[in-house]
Phi, psi and omega in degrees: 000145183227151175215151176220153182222168175214081183290332179298320178295321179295319178296321179299317180292326178295317178299317179302315180296319182287337180263001180276167174232112359284162179289149178207165177251131177296146184308314187291343181289344180289339194252058162280186183298318180296315180299319179297321178290321177296323176297320178297322177300321178301313181300320190272325192244345179271101185298334181276351182279100190278338196293317182300314179297322181291316178295320179298319179300316179298314181294320179297317189266348185227020184300326180290332176284333183286322185273121182283156170288131183220142179287332178250162176298143179270146169259134183260131175237133181236107181275121184070055193289332181058227181271004177062016183296321179281329181294336184301328178300319180286319178302312182300316182292319180294319178294325177298321183280318190239007173073317178232158183211136170259130191230128177244091172278132181242125181208150184285334183269101186296314182296314180297318180299317181294324176296316179296315181296320179297319178295318178299317181297320178297323183282319188262343176061221186289348180286345182233118173258124188242132171240085180291132184240110180265102180193174171281176184298315185300307182296316182297314181294323179296327175287323184289348180299339182277355178278117190265353183284169177288130190243143163252117185251124178253138173223083190251119168081013181225340184305320189287357175270355176273162173295162182304312180294323179291329174299313180295314183294324180289321174298316179297318178295321178299327180298338181287345177258011183252149167245182179292348179267349183273158179225139174247130175240120176231149182254158179212156180264118182251022179277121180242006176284120181300319181298316180295321180293315180298320179296326182280322191251349174233054191289153181296330180283349177075016184295315181291323178299314179299321178296313181296319183282348179299336179297325178288317178299319178296316181295321176299317184289314189270332185246000176070032189278331178058039177288129183265106182294343176293343180269009181227153170251146183262136182226150182215135172210165183241124181254119184260129181207121181254010177301138185303333183255019175226186175219165164277159184197171179250144171242134176229128182206161171250147182240130181292129179279342181204170174296132181224155174213133181227140171272140177238084189302322183294339179253350179072029180223165170249151178235119178243141178222141175274156174306132179088354180285145182261143176234107186279137183268031179195166175258162181078190183295320181196190178224175180049059183298147174241145191227154158271162178296328178295320178297320179293318177301320179296318179297315180299316181293320178296331178280355179079022181251178186231122178279127181238354180194152181221129176237131183236141181286168187293338180265000181060041176260322188232152175230144174245121181260134174261122188233137177235169173292150171282162178301324180297317180291324179297315181294328184266002184293133179254133178283112184270353181074179176135182184259129184284338191271336177208160193286005176148156184275345187259013181289148171281115182270114181269324184217137173230121181242000000 
């Protein structure tokens, strides 16, 4: 198993966010090892967080519909793999069909990813070959373009945390690693009930709050910033919008109770805020987007892809979209060549197991 990271790029994006007006934290900064564990706590202990159960229900009941019939063995790619708990339904079914499976889980948290990959390898043994890839979507997908086998690509539970434009751009970039035989499955949250959203994301147990605020704790620990959260108030709201070219979304931010200034030695910058100024715990307009089906169809079309199937859970919280290349993309596809067995010869290898 192999993994690679690029912490310098993450720091560069963090500096951009902290020097912006308003200030914000890049999405990928949330997912260090602690953040990944806090996210797992949300899935396991926040009773109001409906999305994981809804996505799991779809995978449990429709895994055979998700996996296409293919003349060759499929390679599995999981974008934003997390703990792979939902991916296991697909892994089990693919190994049942083709006996062995090559699997590329991609996640921003390298330490957490390697622990998950090691556990999977111990459980599945020689039937599962794993290449864990610790990177953001852009870098990881650009490396995966060299994989020439037929792919089943999963993007479950993470797309909606990107900005609207980044959702479209990442789908478009993902199409570059697809052929007409490949399939992309991505999930989305179609819950538009304000009460359900508030119960899930502003929970009484404080799980989502701890996850969101971990970015400040991480920055204090890794960059020496010593930001005092007692000098800020935490806020959360839900913005509802059904226009076809927008989405509903959540905003989470801290607001300065007084004028503050902090040095951040690890980044070589200072951060000053006026009383009442907002510091957003995400990039873009908001995070955890909620959609109408028409809004999702618009995103797929803007990415130049073609929707061929829709699966919705029994509670109408989540949808899984089956997406293929358009005829135009198939005709225009250029064979870039490469090695089918691993994502490239020039990767920085951090771990080999």
